[in-house]
C-alpha positions, 0 to 999 in steps of 0.5 A: 488461458495460460497457453493463450498468454504464452502464445501471444507473449502477454505475460509482461503486459499482464504483470504491468497492468496488475502492478499499475492496479496494485499501486493505484490501490495502495495510494488511497489505502495509505491516505484513508489508513492515516486519516482513520487510524493514524500511523498506528496501522503500519503493522498491518502493511508489514504483515501484508508485505511479509505475506505477499513476499511469502506467497510470491516465493511459494507460488513460483510455478505461475509467473504472473501470480508470483510476480503479482504477489511480489508486487503486492508485498513490496507495495505493502512494505513501501506503504509503511514509509508512505504512511509516515510521509502522509502524516507529515503531509497532513501536518503541512495542511496538504491533506485533511485531518480527522476532526477528533484528531485535530481537536486533540492536537489543537488542545495539546498545542494550546496548553503547552 
C-alpha cells in the first residue's frame, strides 16, 4: 500500500484528507464537551494533545501516521482555547446551555 501511495504521490492528499477529518471531528467534540462538562474537561484535551505530539515524534518512520498524530495533537491543544471561546458563545446565546447549568446560573444571578 505504501508503495502505491509513493508511486502516485498521494502522501499530501492523504495527510490533507486526514487533517480535514480530524478538524471536523474536533468541532462537535468541543461543542458537546462544553455542553455536558463545561470548561472542566480542558485537561482531557491537554492530555490528548500531549499524547498526539509524543506519538508523532515516536512514529517518525511513517510520514502519514506521524503527521496525522501531530495534527491530532495540535488540534487537541487548539481545542482548549476553543472550549473557553465556546463558553463565551453560550453566554451570548449563540449555542444552547444545558438546562441544569442555566437554572443554576439564573438563580445565582437573581440572588446577587
